C-alpha positions in Angstrom: 23.2 -32.3 0.7 22.3 -35.4 2.5 23.9 -35.9 6.2 24.9 -39.4 5.6 26.9 -39.7 8.9 23.6 -39.3 11.1 21.4 -41.5 8.6 24.2 -44.1 9.1 24.0 -44.0 12.9 20.3 -44.6 12.6 21.0 -47.5 10.2 22.9 -49.3 12.8 19.8 -49.6 15.0 18.0 -51.6 12.0 17.9 -55.2 11.0 18.1 -55.2 7.4 18.8 -58.9 5.9 22.7 -59.3 5.4 22.4 -60.7 1.9 20.2 -60.8 -1.3 18.2 -58.1 -2.9 16.1 -55.8 -0.4 12.6 -55.5 -1.8 11.0 -52.6 0.0 7.3 -51.4 -0.2 7.5 -47.7 -0.6 4.1 -45.7 -0.4 5.9 -42.4 -0.5 5.3 -41.4 3.2 8.2 -40.6 5.8 8.2 -44.2 7.1 8.5 -45.9 3.7 10.8 -43.4 2.3 13.2 -43.7 5.3 13.1 -47.4 4.6 14.2 -47.0 1.0 16.8 -44.6 1.9 18.3 -46.7 4.7 18.0 -49.9 2.4 20.2 -48.0 -0.2 22.9 -47.5 2.5 23.4 -51.2 3.2 25.4 -51.9 0.1 22.7 -54.5 -1.1 20.8 -54.4 -4.3 17.5 -52.6 -3.6 14.1 -52.5 -5.6 11.2 -50.1 -4.5 7.7 -51.3 -5.1 4.9 -48.8 -5.2 1.4 -50.1 -4.9 -1.5 -48.1 -6.4 -4.7 -49.3 -4.8 -7.0 -47.4 -7.4 -8.6 -45.5 -4.4 -7.0 -42.3 -4.1 -7.1 -39.6 -7.1 -3.3 -38.9 -6.4 -2.0 -42.3 -6.8 -0.1 -41.5 -9.9 1.7 -38.6 -8.4 2.7 -40.6 -5.5 4.0 -43.4 -7.6 6.1 -40.7 -9.6 7.5 -39.3 -6.4 8.7 -42.9 -5.1 10.1 -43.4 -8.7 11.9 -40.2 -8.2 13.6 -41.2 -4.9 14.3 -44.7 -6.2 16.3 -43.1 -9.0 18.0 -40.9 -6.5 19.2 -43.7 -4.2 20.2 -45.8 -7.4 17.4 -48.5 -6.4 15.2 -50.5 -8.9 11.5 -49.6 -9.2 8.5 -51.3 -9.6 4.9 -50.0 -9.9 1.8 -52.3 -9.2 -1.7 -51.0 -9.9 -4.7 -52.6 -8.2 -8.5 -52.1 -8.5 -10.2 -51.8 -5.2 -13.3 -50.0 -4.4 -14.2 -48.1 -1.6 -16.4 -49.5 1.2 -16.5 -51.7 4.3 -13.2 -53.1 5.6 -11.3 -51.1 3.0 -8.0 -51.2 5.1 -8.1 -55.0 5.5 -9.0 -55.6 2.1 -6.2 -53.1 0.8 -3.7 -55.0 3.0 -4.6 -58.3 1.8 -4.5 -57.1 -2.1 -1.3 -55.5 -1.5 0.8 -58.2 0.2 -0.9 -60.8 -2.3 0.9 -58.6 -5.1 4.2 -58.0 -3.5 7.2 -60.6 -3.1 7.1 -62.5 -0.2 10.2 -61.1 1.3 9.1 -57.6 0.9 10.3 -55.2 3.8 7.9 -52.5 5.1 8.6 -49.3 6.9 6.7 -50.1 10.1 8.2 -48.4 13.2 8.0 -49.2 17.0 5.0 -46.8 16.9 3.2 -48.9 14.6 4.3 -52.0 16.7 2.6 -50.4 19.8 -0.6 -49.6 17.6 -0.5 -53.3 16.2 -0.3 -54.6 19.7 -3.3 -52.5 21.2 -5.3 -53.4 17.9 -4.8 -57.2 18.4 -5.7 -57.0 22.1 -8.8 -55.0 21.0 -9.8 -58.2 18.9 -9.5 -60.2 21.9 -6.1 -61.7 21.2 -3.9 -63.4 23.4 0.0 -64.0 23.8 0.6 -63.7 20.0 -1.5 -60.5 19.8 0.7 -58.9 22.6 3.9 -60.1 20.6 3.1 -57.8 17.8 4.6 -58.0 14.5 7.5 -60.2 13.9 10.8 -58.4 13.0 11.9 -60.4 9.9 10.0 -58.3 7.4 10.1 -54.8 9.4 13.8 -53.8 9.8 12.9 -50.5 11.4 10.9 -51.7 14.4 13.5 -50.2 16.6 13.2 -46.9 15.2 10.4 -44.2 16.0 8.3 -42.3 13.6 10.0 -39.1 14.5 13.4 -40.9 13.4 12.0 -41.7 9.9 11.0 -38.1 9.7 14.5 -37.0 10.6 16.0 -39.5 8.0 13.9 -37.9 5.2 14.8 -34.3 6.4 18.7 -35.2 6.7 18.4 -36.7 3.3 16.7 -33.5 1.7 13.7 -35.4 0.8 10.0 -34.2 1.4 7.8 -37.4 1.7 4.3 -37.7 0.6 1.7 -36.7 3.0 -1.1 -39.4 3.2 -4.3 -37.9 4.0 -5.8 -41.3 5.0 -3.5 -41.3 8.1 -6.0 -39.2 9.9 -9.4 -40.8 8.4 -11.4 -41.9 11.5 -13.0 -44.6 9.5 -9.8 -46.7 10.0 -9.5 -48.0 13.5 -5.5 -48.0 13.6 -5.9 -44.1 13.0 -8.2 -43.9 16.0 -5.8 -45.9 18.0 -2.7 -43.5 16.8 -4.3 -40.2 17.2 -6.6 -40.7 19.9 -6.0 -43.7 22.2 -2.1 -43.6 22.3 -2.3 -39.8 23.3 -4.8 -40.6 25.8 -2.8 -43.3 27.4 0.3 -41.0 27.4 -1.7 -38.5 29.2 -3.0 -40.9 31.7 0.4 -42.7 32.1 2.4 -39.3 32.2 4.9 -40.7 29.9 5.4 -42.2 26.5 3.7 -45.6 26.3 5.2 -46.8 23.2 8.5 -48.1 24.7 6.4 -49.8 27.2 4.2 -51.4 24.9 6.9 -52.5 22.7 9.2 -53.6 25.6 6.2 -55.9 26.7 5.7 -57.2 23.2 9.4 -58.3 23.1 8.8 -60.3 26.3 5.7 -61.9 24.8 7.8 -62.6 21.6 10.3 -64.6 23.4 7.5 -66.7 25.1 5.6 -67.1 22.0 8.7 -68.5 20.1 9.6 -70.9 23.0 5.9 -72.2 22.9 6.0 -72.3 19.0 9.3 -74.5 19.3 7.4 -77.1 21.9 4.4 -77.1 19.8 6.4 -78.5 16.8 6.7 -81.8 18.3 3.1 -82.3 18.2 1.4 -83.6 15.2 -1.8 -82.0 14.7 -3.4 -84.6 12.7 -2.9 -86.9 15.2 -5.8 -86.9 17.8 -3.8 -88.9 20.5 -0.8 -86.4 20.5 -3.2 -83.6 20.5 -5.2 -84.8 23.5 -2.1 -85.8 25.4 -0.3 -82.6 25.0 -0.7 -79.5 27.3 -3.5 -77.5 26.2 -1.5 -74.3 25.4 0.7 -76.4 23.1 -2.1 -78.3 21.5 -4.0 -75.2 20.6 -0.7 -73.6 19.1 -0.1 -76.8 16.9 -3.8 -76.7 15.6 -3.5 -72.8 15.1 -0.4 -73.4 13.0 -2.3 -76.1 11.0 -5.3 -74.2 10.3 -3.7 -70.8 9.5 -4.0 -69.5 6.0 -3.5 -65.9 5.4 -4.7 -65.2 9.1 -4.5 -67.3 12.2 -8.1 -69.1 13.0 -10.1 -67.8 15.5 -10.3 -69.3 19.1 -13.6 -70.9 18.9 -12.4 -72.9 15.6 -9.2 -74.0 17.6 -11.4 -75.4 20.4 -13.8 -77.2 18.2 -11.0 -78.8 16.8 -9.7 -80.1 20.1 -13.4 -81.4 20.7 -12.9 -83.5 17.4 -9.6 -84.8 18.5 -11.1 -85.7 21.9 -13.8 -87.5 20.1 -16.5 -85.3 21.6 -17.8 -84.5 18.0 -17.2 -86.3 14.6 -16.2 -83.1 12.9 -16.5 -79.3 12.7 -16.5 -76.2 10.3 -13.7 -73.8 10.8 -12.5 -70.5 9.1 -11.7 -70.3 5.6 -14.6 -72.5 4.3 -13.2 -75.7 5.5 -14.1 -78.5 7.9 -12.1 -81.0 10.0 -13.1 -84.4 10.3 -11.7 -87.3 12.2 -11.4 -91.0 10.8 -9.9 -93.3 13.5 -7.3 -91.3 15.4 -6.5 -89.0 12.3 -7.6 -85.5 11.6 -7.8 -84.1 8.2 -9.0 -80.7 6.7 -11.6 -80.6 4.0 -12.8 -77.9 1.8 -16.6 -77.4 1.9 -18.6 -76.4 -1.1 -19.7 -72.7 -0.9 -23.1 -73.3 -0.2 -22.4 -75.2 2.9 -20.1 -72.8 4.5 -21.6 -71.3 7.9 -18.7 -70.4 9.6 -17.9 -66.7 9.4 -14.2 -66.1 8.6 -12.4 -63.8 11.0 -9.1 -61.8 10.5 
């Protein structure tokens, strides 16, 4: 018998959308299973999406398990199948393919533990303020919960989640941060660092959002506006203009500033594109594949 009172108490800390159908990405692990259970208690229509990347031999069993949970909580269910091959950048390729197949409004079961890992991973890539801010809460309603909370929700609901063996695979950098770096930081700091990292992330989020609002006033195609703007805001305006699936790298943004200042006529940027200036106006052009030299950076 599920203990809905305790589960509902945890639901109060979550940030599910107040209207519309809740589209939930559910792998079958504790976090995503808790997401589906909590979503079903909001009173909104819910659809669970399971993505089989075609990599793990037990993908069909996990799909059936998610389907069973969706049926138990009276949620819709859709199974999506991808065809990925093992190899370099598997985690990034799987994430890209997964979110390309899912609805744009999809919700995920990321917790504050995931947020702390994300902040560290972004900083290790050399990120700045946006890296420190971590994931935006819009598509991650469980960011206020801990991983222990999602496990407890499954236990209270009488549900045994799927055990994902890839969560301990040291090939994936996130797993090493989760299983090696954060425990080491806890030991060095003599306390749990996850609340400290997520608290710092919230401060960075507020700063990021304020700067984004100011940067909205800058036209990134107008060279005069870019050169007259404070440098942090000019960079943010360019970053938003160039962004595709991932934000452009720092070097690309700096080269676009050189174009705006008239120091160079044009430059290649990430995504197989170039930025050119005609008079005082900047424009983005797509380069033929044979001319692409800039390495895309996620």
